C-alpha positions in Angstrom: 88.2 128.4 104.4 87.0 126.6 107.4 89.9 125.7 109.6 90.6 122.1 110.8 92.2 121.8 114.2 92.9 118.1 114.2 94.1 117.7 117.8 90.6 118.7 118.8 89.2 115.9 116.6 88.4 117.9 113.6 86.4 120.8 112.4 86.5 121.2 108.6 88.1 122.2 105.4 91.2 123.2 103.7 93.4 124.1 106.6 94.7 123.1 109.9 95.1 125.8 112.5 98.6 125.9 113.7 97.6 126.4 117.2 94.3 125.8 119.1 92.5 129.1 119.5 91.2 129.6 123.0 87.8 131.1 123.6 87.7 134.9 123.7 87.9 136.4 127.2 84.8 138.3 128.4 86.6 141.2 130.1 85.2 143.5 132.7 84.6 147.1 131.7 87.9 148.4 133.1 89.8 145.4 131.6 91.3 144.4 135.0 89.2 141.2 135.4 87.0 138.9 133.4 83.8 137.0 133.5 83.2 133.3 132.9 80.5 130.7 133.0 80.5 128.1 135.8 78.0 125.8 137.4 77.2 128.6 139.8 76.3 131.1 137.0 78.3 134.1 135.7 81.4 134.5 137.8 83.8 137.5 137.9 87.5 136.6 138.4 90.4 138.8 139.5 93.5 137.6 137.6 95.8 139.1 140.2 94.4 137.0 143.1 92.2 134.5 141.3 89.5 135.6 143.7 86.1 134.7 142.3 82.7 136.2 143.0 79.3 135.2 141.6 77.8 138.2 139.9 74.8 136.4 138.4 73.6 133.3 140.2 71.7 130.4 138.8 68.4 131.7 140.3 68.6 134.8 138.1 69.3 132.7 135.1 66.2 130.6 135.6 63.1 131.6 133.6 59.8 132.1 135.5 58.0 128.8 135.9 61.1 126.8 135.1 63.2 124.7 137.6 66.4 124.7 135.6 68.7 127.6 134.8 69.4 128.5 131.2 72.4 126.6 129.7 74.4 129.4 128.2 76.8 129.3 125.3 77.8 132.9 125.7 76.7 136.3 127.2 77.4 140.0 126.7 77.0 142.9 129.0 75.4 146.1 127.8 77.8 149.1 127.8 76.2 150.5 130.9 76.3 147.1 132.6 72.6 147.2 133.4 71.7 144.3 131.1 73.1 141.0 130.0 72.4 139.4 126.7 72.2 135.6 127.1 72.7 133.1 124.2 71.3 129.6 124.7 69.7 126.6 123.0 72.1 126.9 120.1 72.3 125.2 116.8 74.9 125.0 114.0 74.7 127.1 110.9 77.3 125.4 108.7 80.3 125.4 111.1 79.4 127.3 114.2 76.6 127.4 116.7 75.4 130.8 115.7 71.6 130.3 115.8 69.5 129.9 119.0 67.5 131.7 121.6 68.4 135.0 123.2 67.3 136.3 126.6 67.9 139.7 128.3 68.6 139.9 132.1 68.0 143.3 133.6 70.6 143.5 136.4 68.8 146.4 138.1 65.4 144.6 138.7 66.5 140.9 138.0 63.9 140.6 135.2 64.6 137.8 132.7 62.9 138.1 129.3 63.1 136.1 126.1 63.6 138.0 122.9 61.9 137.5 119.6 58.3 136.7 120.8 56.3 135.4 117.8 59.4 134.2 116.0 60.4 130.5 115.7 62.3 129.1 118.7 66.0 128.7 118.1 66.0 131.1 115.1 67.7 134.2 116.3 71.3 135.1 115.2 73.9 137.6 116.2 71.8 139.6 118.7 73.5 142.7 120.1 72.6 145.8 122.1 72.3 149.2 120.5 75.0 151.6 121.8 72.4 153.4 123.9 71.3 150.0 125.4 67.6 150.6 124.5 67.3 148.1 121.8 68.6 144.7 120.6 68.8 143.8 116.9 69.1 140.3 115.5 68.6 138.2 112.4 65.8 135.5 112.1 64.9 133.7 108.9 67.5 135.8 106.9 65.6 139.0 107.9 66.7 141.8 110.3 64.7 142.7 113.4 65.0 145.2 116.2 63.3 144.9 119.6 62.6 147.7 122.0 63.7 146.5 125.4 61.3 148.8 127.2 58.1 147.8 125.4 59.1 144.4 123.8 57.9 145.7 120.5 59.5 143.8 117.6 60.0 145.5 114.3 60.9 143.7 111.1 63.4 145.9 109.3 63.7 143.7 106.1 60.9 141.6 104.6 62.5 140.0 101.5 64.7 137.4 103.2 64.6 133.9 101.9 67.0 130.9 101.9 69.0 132.5 99.1 68.3 136.2 99.6 70.2 136.8 102.8 69.9 139.9 105.0 72.2 140.5 108.0 74.3 137.3 107.6 76.0 135.4 104.7 75.9 132.5 102.4 78.1 129.4 102.7 81.0 130.7 100.7 81.3 134.1 102.4 81.3 132.4 105.8 83.7 129.7 104.9 86.3 131.8 103.0 86.0 135.3 104.4 85.0 134.5 108.0 81.8 136.5 107.5 78.9 135.5 109.7 77.6 138.5 111.7 76.3 140.8 108.9 75.0 143.9 110.5 76.3 146.9 112.5 74.6 149.4 114.8 75.4 153.1 114.0 77.2 154.8 116.9 74.1 157.0 117.6 71.8 153.9 117.7 69.5 155.4 115.0 70.4 153.2 112.1 71.6 149.7 111.2 73.9 148.9 108.3 73.8 145.4 106.9 74.9 143.1 104.1 72.4 141.7 101.7 73.8 138.6 99.8 71.9 137.5 96.8 72.5 133.8 96.2 69.4 133.3 94.1 71.5 132.7 90.9 74.0 130.4 92.7 73.4 126.8 91.8 72.7 124.3 94.6 74.9 121.4 95.3 72.5 118.6 96.3 73.6 116.3 99.2 71.5 113.2 99.8 70.5 111.9 103.3 69.7 108.3 102.8 69.7 107.0 106.3 67.4 109.1 108.5 64.1 107.9 106.9 62.8 105.3 104.5 63.1 107.7 101.6 66.1 109.8 100.8 66.1 113.5 101.5 67.7 116.1 99.3 69.8 118.7 101.1 70.5 121.7 98.9 73.5 123.9 99.6 74.0 127.2 97.6 77.6 126.6 96.6 79.4 128.7 93.9 82.0 126.4 92.2 85.2 127.8 90.9 84.5 129.6 87.6 81.0 130.6 88.7 80.3 134.3 89.4 80.1 135.3 93.1 76.9 136.0 95.0 76.2 139.7 94.5 76.4 141.6 97.8 75.4 145.1 98.7 75.2 147.3 101.8 72.0 148.7 103.1 71.2 151.2 105.8 67.8 151.2 107.6 66.4 153.4 110.3 64.8 151.8 113.4 61.3 152.7 112.4 61.6 150.3 109.5 61.7 153.0 106.9 63.1 152.9 103.4 66.4 151.1 103.0 69.1 153.2 101.5 71.5 151.1 99.4 75.1 152.3 99.2 76.3 153.2 95.7 79.5 151.2 95.5 81.0 151.1 92.1 81.8 147.8 90.3 79.7 144.9 89.0 78.4 143.1 92.1 78.8 139.8 90.3 82.5 140.5 89.9 83.3 141.9 93.3 83.1 141.0 97.0 82.3 143.2 100.0 84.5 141.7 102.7 84.6 144.2 105.5 82.2 147.0 106.7 82.1 149.2 109.8 80.7 152.6 110.8 83.4 155.4 110.6 81.1 158.0 112.2 77.3 158.2 112.7 76.7 159.2 109.1 79.3 157.2 107.2 80.5 153.7 106.6 83.9 152.4 105.7 83.9 149.3 103.4 86.4 147.0 101.9 85.8 145.7 98.4 87.8 143.0 96.6 87.6 142.3 92.9 86.7 138.8 91.9 90.3 137.6 91.6 91.0 139.2 94.9 94.0 141.1 93.4 92.6 144.6 94.1 91.5 145.8 97.5 89.7 149.2 97.8 88.7 151.0 101.0 85.6 153.1 100.4 83.6 155.7 102.4 79.8 155.5 102.0 77.7 158.5 103.0 74.6 157.1 104.5 72.4 160.1 103.8 72.5 159.5 100.1 74.5 156.3 99.5 77.3 158.1 97.6 80.6 156.2 97.8 84.2 157.4 97.5 87.3 155.2 97.2 90.2 156.7 99.2 92.7 153.8 99.4 93.6 150.9 97.0 96.2 148.3 96.7 97.0 145.6 94.2 98.9 142.4 94.0 99.8 140.1 91.1 98.7 137.1 93.2 96.1 138.0 95.9 95.5 140.6 98.6 95.1 139.1 102.1 92.3 140.2 104.4 93.0 141.9 107.7 92.6 139.7 110.7 89.2 140.0 112.3 90.5 139.0 115.7 91.3 142.5 117.1 88.2 144.4 116.0 85.6 141.6 115.9 84.3 139.5 113.1 84.4 140.4 110.3 86.3 143.5 111.6 89.2 145.3 110.0 89.7 148.7 111.5 91.2 150.1 114.6 90.7 153.9 114.8 93.2 156.0 116.6 94.0 159.7 117.1 90.3 160.5 117.8 89.2 158.9 114.6 91.5 160.8 112.4 93.6 157.7 111.6 93.3 154.0 111.5 95.6 150.9 111.6 95.8 148.7 108.6 97.8 145.5 107.8 99.2 145.2 104.2 101.8 143.2 102.3 102.3 146.0 99.7 106.1 146.2 100.3 106.6 142.4 100.3 106.1 141.9 104.0 103.1 141.9 106.2 103.3 145.2 108.1 101.2 147.5 110.2 100.4 150.9 108.7 98.9 154.0 110.3 96.7 155.7 107.6 95.1 159.1 107.8 91.4 159.2 107.4 91.6 160.6 103.8 94.2 157.9 102.9 96.8 160.5 101.9 99.3 160.0 104.8 100.5 156.5 105.2 103.0 155.7 108.0 104.8 152.3 108.2 104.9 151.3 111.9 106.7 147.9 111.7 109.8 148.6 109.5 112.0 145.7 108.5 112.2 142.5 106.5 109.9 140.5 108.7 106.2 139.7 108.9 103.8 140.5 111.7 101.3 137.7 112.5 98.4 139.7 113.7 97.7 142.8 115.8 97.2 141.7 119.4 96.2 145.0 121.1 96.4 148.8 120.7 97.2 150.8 123.9 96.7 154.3 122.6 97.2 156.0 126.0 100.4 154.0 126.5 101.4 154.7 122.9 101.9 151.1 121.9 100.6 148.7 119.3 101.3 145.0 120.2 101.6 142.3 117.6 102.8 138.7 117.1 105.9 138.1 115.0 108.9 135.8 114.6 111.6 137.5 112.6 114.2 134.8 113.2 112.3 131.5 113.2 109.0 131.1 111.4 108.0 128.0 113.3 107.8 130.1 116.5 105.8 133.1 117.7 106.4 136.0 120.1 104.8 139.3 121.1 106.5 142.5 119.9 105.5 146.1 120.1 106.2 149.4 118.5 105.2 152.9 119.4 102.2 154.5 117.6 103.9 157.8 117.1 107.6 156.9 116.6 107.9 154.5 113.7 111.6 154.9 113.5 112.2 152.7 116.5 113.0 149.0 116.0 110.2 146.6 117.2 110.7 145.6 120.9 110.4 142.0 122.0 107.9 141.7 124.8 107.8 137.9 125.3 110.6 136.4 127.5 113.5 135.9 125.1 114.7 132.8 126.9 111.5 130.9 126.2 111.9 129.7 122.7 108.7 128.5 121.1 105.2 129.8 120.6 103.7 132.6 122.8 100.0 133.5 122.5 98.2 136.4 124.2 94.7 137.6 124.9 95.0 141.2 125.9 92.4 143.3 127.7 90.8 146.2 125.9 92.7 148.6 128.2 96.0 147.0 127.0 97.1 146.6 130.6 96.5 142.9 131.4 97.0 139.8 129.3 96.6 136.1 129.4 100.0 134.7 128.3 100.4 131.1 127.1 103.5 129.3 126.1 104.6 125.9 124.7 107.1 124.4 122.4 107.7 120.9 121.1 108.8 119.5 124.5 107.1 121.9 126.9 103.4 121.4 127.6 101.3 124.5 127.5 101.5 126.8 130.5 99.6 130.0 131.2 100.1 133.1 133.3 98.5 136.5 133.7 100.8 139.4 133.1 100.6 143.1 133.3 101.6 145.4 130.4 103.7 147.1 129.3 106.2 145.5 131.8 105.1 141.9 131.1 105.3 140.9 134.8 103.4 138.0 136.2 100.4 139.2 138.3 101.0 136.2 140.6 104.7 135.7 141.1 104.2 132.2 142.4 102.5 131.2 139.2 104.8 132.9 136.7 105.9 130.7 133.8 109.4 130.5 135.1 108.1 128.7 138.2 105.5 126.4 136.7 107.1 125.5 133.4 108.0 121.8 133.0 109.6 120.0 130.1 108.4 116.6 128.8 111.5 114.4 128.9 109.7 111.7 126.8 109.6 113.9 123.7 112.3 113.1 121.1 111.6 115.7 118.5 114.1 117.4 116.3 113.4 120.7 114.4 115.5 121.0 111.3 115.6 122.5 107.8 116.0 120.7 104.5 117.4 122.3 101.4 115.8 121.1 98.2 117.5 120.7 94.8 116.1 124.2 94.0 118.0 125.6 97.0 114.8 126.3 98.9 115.0 125.9 102.7 112.0 124.1 104.2 111.1 123.9 107.9 110.6 120.3 109.1 110.5 118.3 112.3 111.3 114.7 113.0 109.6 112.9 115.9 111.7 109.8 116.7 110.4 106.7 118.4 111.0 105.7 122.0 114.3 104.0 122.7 115.6 105.3 119.3 118.5 103.3 118.0 120.4 105.2 115.2 121.7 101.9 113.9 118.2 100.6 113.1 115.9 101.6 110.3 112.4 102.8 111.1 109.2 103.3 109.1 108.4 107.0 108.3 105.0 108.7 108.3 104.8 112.1 106.7 101.9 114.4 107.8 101.0 116.9 105.1 98.8 119.9 104.4 100.6 121.9 101.8 98.1 124.7 100.8 97.9 128.4 101.7 95.6 128.0 104.6 97.8 126.4 107.2 101.3 125.3 108.3 102.3 121.9 109.9 105.6 122.7 111.5 104.7 125.2 114.3 106.8 124.8 117.4 104.0 123.9 119.8 103.5 121.1 122.2 101.6 118.1 120.7 101.9 119.4 117.1 104.1 116.5 116.3 101.6 113.9 117.6 99.1 112.0 115.5 95.6 112.4 116.9 94.1 109.7 114.6 96.5 106.9 115.6 94.8 104.5 118.0 97.8 103.9 120.2 101.3 105.3 120.8 103.3 105.8 117.6 106.6 106.5 119.3 106.2 103.4 121.5 105.2 101.3 118.4 108.4 102.4 116.6 107.3 105.0 114.0 109.2 108.1 112.9 106.8 110.9 112.2 107.8 113.9 110.1 106.3 117.1 108.7 107.6 119.6 106.1 106.2 123.0 105.3 106.5 123.9 101.6 106.4 127.2 99.8 102.9 128.7 99.7 102.0 127.9 103.3 101.2 130.9 105.5 104.5 131.0 107.3 105.9 134.3 108.4 108.5 134.3 105.7 107.4 137.2 103.5 104.8 137.6 100.8 107.1 136.1 98.1 107.2 132.8 100.1 103.5 132.7 100.6 102.4 133.8 97.1 104.9 131.7 95.1 102.1 129.1 95.0 99.8 131.3 93.0 98.4 129.3 90.1 100.7 126.4 91.2 98.6 124.6 93.8 99.2 120.9 93.2 102.5 121.7 91.5 105.0 123.8 93.5 103.8 122.6 96.9 103.9 118.9 95.9 107.4 119.3 94.4 108.6 120.9 97.6 107.2 118.2 99.8 108.5 115.4 97.6 112.1 116.8 97.2 112.1 117.7 100.9 111.1 114.1 101.8 113.9 112.7 99.6 116.4 114.7 101.6 115.0 113.5 104.9 115.0 109.9 103.7 118.8 110.2 103.2 119.1 109.9 106.9 120.5 106.4 107.7 117.8 105.5 110.3 114.9 106.0 107.9 113.6 102.9 106.1 112.9 103.9 102.5 110.8 100.7 102.0 108.3 101.8 104.7 107.2 105.3 103.9 103.6 106.5 104.4 101.9 109.9 103.9 98.6 111.1 105.2 96.5 114.3 105.4 93.0 115.7 105.6 91.2 118.1 103.2 94.0 120.1 101.5 96.3 117.5 103.1 94.2 114.8 101.6 94.8 116.3 98.2 98.5 116.5 98.8 98.5 112.9 99.9 96.9 111.8 96.7 99.4 113.8 94.6 102.4 112.4 96.4 101.2 108.8 96.3 100.2 109.0 92.6 103.2 110.9 91.3 106.1 109.8 93.6 105.6 106.0 94.0 109.4 105.7 94.3 109.1 107.6 97.6 105.7 106.7 99.1 104.3 103.2 99.3 101.3 104.0 101.5 98.8 106.9 101.7 95.8 107.7 103.7 93.7 110.6 102.2 90.7 112.0 104.0 88.1 114.4 102.5 90.3 115.4 99.7 89.6 117.7 96.8 90.3 115.4 93.9 89.4 118.0 91.2 90.1 121.7 91.8 87.1 122.6 89.6 84.8 121.0 92.2 85.8 123.5 95.0 84.3 126.9 95.8 85.1 130.0 93.8 86.4 132.3 96.6 89.1 130.0 97.7 90.1 128.4 94.5 90.1 131.6 92.4 92.1 133.4 95.0 95.0 131.0 94.7 94.5 129.7 91.2 92.9 132.5 89.1 89.9 131.9 86.8 89.6 128.5 85.0 88.7 130.3 81.7 92.2 131.9 81.8 94.3 129.0 82.8 92.3 125.7 82.7 95.5 123.7 82.2 96.8 124.7 85.6 93.6 123.6 87.3 93.8 120.2 85.5 97.5 119.8 86.2 97.0 120.7 89.9 94.2 118.2 90.5 95.1 114.8 92.0 92.6 112.9 89.8 94.8 113.8 86.8 97.4 111.4 88.1 95.3 108.6 89.5 96.7 106.1 86.9 100.0 106.5 88.6 98.9 104.6 91.8 101.2 101.8 92.6 101.1 101.7 96.4 98.4 101.2 99.1 95.7 103.8 99.2 93.0 104.3 101.9 90.5 107.0 100.8 88.0 108.3 103.3 85.1 110.8 102.8 81.8 111.8 104.5 78.8 111.7 102.1 77.3 114.7 103.9 80.4 116.9 103.4 79.1 120.3 102.4 82.6 121.7 102.1 84.5 119.2 100.0 81.6 117.4 98.3 81.4 113.7 98.0 81.5 114.0 94.3 85.2 114.4 94.7 85.4 110.9 96.0 83.2 109.4 93.2 85.2 111.2 90.5 88.4 109.7 91.9 86.8 106.3 92.4 85.8 106.2 88.7 89.3 107.2 87.6 90.9 104.5 89.7 88.4 101.9 88.3 89.2 103.0 84.8 92.9 102.1 85.3 92.2 98.9 87.4 93.8 100.5 90.5 92.9 98.6 93.6 92.4 100.6 96.8 90.5 100.7 100.1 87.5 103.1 100.4 85.5 104.2 103.5 82.5 106.4 103.0 80.9 107.7 106.2 77.1 108.2 105.6 75.9 111.8 106.2 79.1 112.8 108.0 80.4 116.3 107.3 83.9 117.3 106.5 85.0 116.7 110.1 83.7 113.1 110.1 82.9 113.2 113.8 79.1 113.0 113.9 77.3 110.0 115.2 78.0 107.5 118.0 81.3 105.6 117.5 82.4 107.6 114.4 85.6 109.0 115.8 86.7 105.7 117.3 85.9 103.9 114.1 87.9 106.3 112.0 90.8 106.0 114.4 90.7 102.2 114.3 90.4 102.2 110.5 93.4 104.5 110.1 95.6 102.6 112.5 94.9 99.2 111.2 95.6 100.2 107.6 98.8 102.0 108.5 100.1 99.0 110.6 99.2 96.5 107.8 100.8 98.5 105.0 103.6 100.3 106.8 104.5 98.0 109.7 105.9 99.6 112.8 109.2 98.9 114.5 112.9 99.3 114.0 114.9 96.7 112.0 
């Protein structure tokens, strides 16, 4: 699902990223430096000295006949460094600015040329150089094209693309739930391109209505497979550059009951593909021979709940494989033994070696330094609210994992490691330490600039009064929690309590990072005004606590998670300084759903709730997400009903503020109207704010973010007054 990072004032659905993800670093070829965009153009930086040099000035980025340089969103060098692919004039496709114009700058003769002549402006997507640097391929209008950089000849490789027959990219659900956007891959020898074709022609449209941008309303259709509806069939095709016959891979299984979630080339004549069944309980790895399309499954794993996808962050979206040992083995992440571990698997799938032994989870693979014999990964074996870098040797799995991050710095460590595995950008923060960054060398983890090492620049924020704790429920479950106390806290007084919730499998709320305990929506200073803020992570959140913890929520969304949060809150409210008569809860998206559940079902605990963009009925959400965590409605309809907030609307006794954007293509506005009707049915009074044509992030339009903040704050202050008593 689309991740919401609320401290950045919102993105979109069903999750909150635990930490803000920094933009990927554009490393130099040797991995010892990096490039960045500045007002001067493209600048190369040496992290050892911070010396900067302009490698491509503004003049070279200015098209002939223009006075202004291109405003770049991103750029990529060709592998031989003779050309640069420039992405500009971008536009959103669902969540990301992945459509726009592409230009190529030839660094040997300074020629700047726009790609896609004859195609509509701002229509190109995912352009990338061929491995031999002679061509660029891209998508436009859901068709795949290739352009000869020597002759500027553009060839159309597919011709059947429409709004719902999609070549080289994906439909709404694949992008939102599998992180799939870039849907084609060059072969290593630059002779072929493999691509996804997603057939959404049988997927029903959800119709949004734009009623404000013209005198007459405009219907906006979104192909959106609701839970219980069959998936969009997907297949993999391989086409040669001359635009010849497309050869389709013969992957077994009904396309309407399976997903193809990952695909890469394994050699110039073969693809490796991951296929999930519809319930996402069986994952198969398949080799496809491109000469005849024949497919062979060589690895499979199953889970009674769901099989998680490999992170795309190491190998590139929607990646999945890191080949080692000259292509004879690859690394794979699996929870098949109950923990998220890294495995080294032989090419034929017959030899499987566990690299990260022990009862702990890895977070994700950070880097592979094969010459140095290390694989680096994030983990936190002792405290799931924190995160550190560890490493193990690729060829000696008997060794215990080695902590690489400084042991004395307790909190959250994040890394961006160069392709060589020798240099990394290291960032650290915790609840009372603002984020600090240094450049380090690996494997020794020494600061490249001793004067700017974390030990010398780190500073604590003395104004923060946050306590990390654990609460033990009546079911004897330990839940991580934090308490953010007000300024000038007096333990002899009682303070109002505001619980921030998410509660679903896409995100946690208790990560030990700076600012995670702050309320971005509040228009003011909550600690200064006298509020206690708290958060609790229930079972089912993606904390690094083992597969049993994460998957205990299977077919229990809206049940187990809500019970954990309610019973955990009861334990916290036993603290003498918490005012049980002034307790509020709020959340966005999945957190909005949790808010409704808690307010409707536990009025003895919560008097006030603010729910934003909530799924009121699980049957209204998309099939990939909801079926992954809840199964198929035809098999367990009662659990979908029991897990939906609208089922309990008649239990409302307190103060509810419900907020939704009418242009939300993620959690549709029909969720709001269904809930409104149910509340009307039982004569339940509440406050509603509908933001016209705003999406799930509710941040479009002049004044929107400020209005939302003011609305939230005034409602909270009125119904859950601040200050100690």
